[in-house]
N, C-alpha and C positions, 0 to 999 in steps of 0.2 A: 414888722410883719411883711411878708411878701404875698404873692397871690396863692402860694401853696404851702406856707408854713408860718407858724408863730414862734418867735424866738424870745427867750427870756434870759436874764442874767441869773446864773446859778453858780454860787460860790466863786464869783469873780470872773466867770467866762460866759460867753453867750452860747446857749444850747437850744436846740429845737425841742419844743414841748407839745406842739400840735402840728400834724401834717394833714394836708387836704389833698385827696387824690382826684384826678380827672375823672369825670367831667366837671367836678366841683372846683371852685376857686373862691378865695377871699375877695369880696367886693372891694373896689377901690373907693367906695363911699366912705363916709366919716367913721373913724374908729375913735370912740369917745368914752370918758369915764361917766358912770351913772351916779346918781345922788348917793347910793350906798357904797361907792368906791369900786364897783366892778368895772371891768373894761368890756365894752360891747363891740361886736363885729358881726358882719353878715357873710354867710357862705351861700353862694349861688350855684345852681346847676346850669352849665352853659348850654345844655341840650333842651331842657324843659323850661328854663328861665325861672324856676321856682327858687325861693330863697328861705333861709332859716337864720334866725338870730341866735348868736352864741354869746355867753358871758363868762369871763374869767373873774373869779372873786376869791377873797380869803375865806377859807372854810372856818366854820364856827359851829357851836352847838345847835343853832337854829337854821343853818344853811341847808338848802335842798340841792346838794351837789350830786351830779351823776357820776363823776369820776374825779380823781386827783391828778394834778399835773405832775409829771415825772420826766426828768431829762433822760433817765435810763430807758423808759418805755413811753415815748411820745404818744399822745392821743392821735388816732387816725380817724379822720372824718371822710366818709364816702367809701368805707371798706364794707363789702357785702359779706 
């Protein structure tokens, strides 16, 4: 992860799967796995200093996912 994108290995190469637009950025705080195997990270707004927790997890029948990761169409956070 960088301050403005999340990179994942897709079919043997690294690809951007999430892009964070300014004034938002991925916090340099801890990026950690949760007990259910998700990866958690925090996106902050550098103007308002508000933050939102995001999780990347494997989809399953009981998952409550808002979107699916795709290297062809990266998720954009902060797009109006």
